[in-house]
C-alpha positions as CSV (number, residue, x, y, z in Angstrom):
1,M,0.0,0.0,0.0
2,T,1.1,3.5,-0.7
3,R,1.1,5.7,2.3
4,C,0.0,9.3,1.7
5,L,1.3,12.2,3.8
6,S,-1.3,13.5,6.1
7,R,-2.0,17.2,6.4
8,A,-0.2,17.1,9.7
9,D,2.9,15.6,8.1
10,S,2.9,18.2,5.4
11,G,2.7,20.9,8.0
12,Q,5.7,19.6,9.8
13,T,7.8,19.2,6.7
14,L,7.3,22.8,5.4
15,P,9.3,24.5,8.2
16,I,12.2,22.0,7.6
17,Y,12.2,22.9,3.9
18,I,12.3,26.6,4.8
19,W,15.0,26.1,7.3
20,L,17.2,24.1,4.9
21,T,16.6,26.6,2.1
22,G,17.7,29.4,4.4
23,I,20.9,27.5,5.4
24,L,21.7,26.9,1.7
25,L,21.1,30.5,0.8
26,F,23.4,31.8,3.7
27,A,26.1,29.3,2.7
28,A,25.9,30.5,-0.9
29,L,26.2,34.2,0.2
30,A,29.1,33.3,2.6
31,F,30.9,31.5,-0.3
32,F,30.4,34.6,-2.5
33,A,31.8,36.8,0.3
34,F,34.9,34.6,0.5
35,A,35.3,34.8,-3.2
36,Q,35.1,38.6,-3.1
37,A,37.8,38.7,-0.4
38,A,40.0,36.3,-2.4
39,S,39.6,38.5,-5.5
40,A,40.5,41.6,-3.6
41,R,43.6,39.9,-2.1
42,N,44.7,38.7,-5.6
43,G,44.3,42.2,-6.9
44,A,46.3,43.6,-4.0
45,Q,49.1,41.1,-4.6
46,S,49.2,42.0,-8.3
47,A,49.5,45.7,-7.4
48,A,52.2,45.0,-4.9
49,D,54.2,42.9,-7.3
50,A,54.0,45.5,-10.0
51,A,55.0,48.3,-7.7
52,A,58.0,46.4,-6.3
53,L,59.2,45.5,-9.8
54,A,58.8,49.1,-10.9
55,A,60.8,50.4,-8.0
56,A,63.6,47.9,-8.6
57,Q,63.6,48.5,-12.4
58,E,63.9,52.3,-11.8
59,S,66.8,51.7,-9.4
60,R,68.4,49.4,-11.9
61,D,68.3,52.1,-14.6
62,E,69.9,54.6,-12.2
63,L,72.6,52.1,-11.4
64,A,73.5,51.7,-15.0
65,E,73.5,55.5,-15.4
66,E,75.8,56.0,-12.4
67,L,78.0,53.2,-13.7
68,G,78.4,55.0,-17.1
69,L,79.2,58.3,-15.4
70,S,81.8,56.7,-13.0
71,I,83.9,54.9,-15.6
72,G,87.1,56.8,-16.1
73,E,86.6,58.8,-13.0
74,G,88.7,56.5,-10.7
75,D,89.1,52.9,-9.8
76,G,85.8,52.5,-7.9
77,W,83.5,52.2,-10.9
78,L,83.5,48.4,-10.7
79,D,81.6,48.7,-7.4
80,W,78.5,49.8,-9.2
81,L,78.3,46.4,-10.8
82,T,77.5,44.8,-7.5
83,G,73.9,46.2,-7.8
84,V,73.8,48.4,-4.7
85,P,70.8,50.7,-5.2
86,P,71.3,54.5,-5.0
87,T,70.8,55.8,-1.5
88,D,68.0,58.2,-2.7
89,A,64.9,56.0,-3.2
90,G,62.8,58.9,-4.4
91,A,62.7,57.8,-8.0
92,A,62.0,54.2,-7.0
93,R,59.1,55.4,-4.8
94,A,57.7,57.5,-7.7
95,A,57.8,54.5,-10.1
96,A,56.1,52.3,-7.5
97,D,53.4,54.9,-6.9
98,V,52.6,55.0,-10.6
99,L,52.3,51.2,-11.0
100,A,50.2,50.9,-7.8
101,A,47.9,53.6,-9.1
102,D,47.5,51.8,-12.4
103,N,46.3,48.8,-10.4
104,D,43.8,50.9,-8.3
105,A,46.0,50.8,-5.2
106,Q,48.4,53.1,-3.3
107,V,51.8,52.5,-1.8
108,K,51.8,52.7,2.0
109,D,55.5,52.0,2.5
110,L,58.7,51.3,0.5
111,T,61.9,50.3,2.1
112,S,65.3,49.2,0.9
113,T,66.2,45.6,1.7
114,V,68.7,42.8,1.0
115,V,67.5,39.3,0.2
116,N,70.2,36.5,0.0
117,G,72.8,39.1,-0.7
118,S,70.8,40.9,-3.4
119,P,69.6,44.5,-2.8
120,G,66.0,45.5,-3.6
121,Y,62.8,47.1,-2.3
122,K,60.0,45.9,-0.2
123,V,56.7,47.6,-1.0
124,S,53.5,47.5,1.0
125,I,50.2,48.6,-0.7
126,R,46.5,49.0,0.0
127,T,43.8,48.8,-2.5
128,N,41.7,51.9,-3.2
129,Y,38.6,49.6,-3.4
130,T,37.1,47.5,-0.6
131,V,36.0,43.9,-0.5
132,G,32.4,45.1,-0.9
133,D,29.1,44.4,0.7
134,S,28.5,40.8,1.9
135,V,26.8,38.8,4.7
136,I,30.1,39.1,6.7
137,P,30.0,42.4,8.6
138,G,32.7,45.0,7.9
139,T,33.7,43.9,4.4
140,E,32.1,47.0,2.9
141,T,34.9,49.1,4.5
142,Q,37.8,46.6,4.4
143,H,40.6,47.3,2.0
144,A,42.9,44.5,0.8
145,K,46.6,44.8,1.6
146,A,49.7,43.1,0.3
147,D,53.5,43.1,0.4
148,A,56.1,42.3,-2.3
149,T,59.8,42.4,-2.6
150,A,61.8,42.8,-5.8
151,V,65.6,42.4,-6.0
152,I,68.3,43.5,-8.4
153,K,71.0,41.0,-9.3
154,P,74.1,41.6,-11.4
155,R,74.1,39.5,-14.6
156,C,77.8,40.0,-15.6
157,D,81.0,38.5,-14.2
158,M,84.6,39.6,-14.6
159,D,88.0,38.3,-13.7
160,P,88.5,39.2,-10.0
161,S,92.1,40.3,-10.9
162,S,90.9,42.8,-13.5
163,D,92.6,46.3,-13.3
164,P,89.8,49.0,-13.3
165,E,92.3,51.3,-15.1
166,K,92.7,49.0,-18.0
167,V,90.3,47.1,-20.4
168,V,87.9,44.9,-18.4
169,E,86.1,42.1,-20.0
170,F,82.6,41.0,-18.9
171,D,80.7,37.8,-19.4
172,C,76.9,38.0,-18.9
173,D,74.0,35.7,-18.5
174,G,72.6,34.5,-21.9
175,G,76.0,34.3,-23.5
176,E,76.5,38.1,-24.0
177,S,79.9,39.7,-23.4
178,F,81.4,43.1,-23.7
179,E,84.5,45.0,-22.6
180,I,85.1,48.4,-21.2
181,D,88.2,50.5,-21.7
182,P,88.2,53.4,-19.2
183,E,90.7,55.3,-21.4
184,D,88.3,55.2,-24.4
185,F,84.7,55.1,-23.1
186,E,81.5,57.0,-23.7
187,P,78.3,56.4,-21.6
188,E,76.4,55.3,-24.7
189,D,78.9,52.4,-25.1
190,L,77.5,50.7,-22.0
191,P,75.0,47.9,-22.7
192,D,71.4,48.3,-21.7
193,A,70.6,48.1,-18.0
194,S,68.7,44.9,-18.5
195,V,71.9,43.3,-19.8
196,L,73.8,44.4,-16.7
197,F,71.2,43.6,-14.0
198,S,68.2,41.4,-13.7
199,V,65.1,42.3,-11.7
200,H,62.7,39.8,-10.2
201,L,60.4,39.2,-7.3
202,A,62.0,37.6,-4.3
203,D,61.0,34.1,-3.4
């Protein structure tokens, strides 16, 4: 025999359906809130990565420029090839600000750092946008934050016994090589900064 639900059974089942539907709806909204937060964090990290790379690349270009100006002005010009960033980080900060703004964020802090012997910059950013409205209280005013560090590494080696007052030969990553004669050098003879130094995010 097929048993039919009585009117009383139906009345008891309806609240359960409503309760389960409410739970499922809340779970869906909570999942959406976590997805919003994850998206905001990803956006913040992308902005931090871009800002840190921009700062390091600007510093790399300055290093190459300072190297070109120092050749022939004494025997200390080889020191610039170690990749030590200029003490004035103003240009690096400006470059980081631009890239952060392009990613709808702002730089909150930029500091010089050294990672495994390689100099670089650590950048902290905050997004201009918030996580957005959700079932989780406070997300409508919460900004995503992220940090990133980019380092500058020399790409060229030379013989440690090289005399900085004579012709110095350099071998660089990728099979490139060049030589510098301090007695016959013009700044435009120097290879591009990207040949001399690599820039990448720290692990």
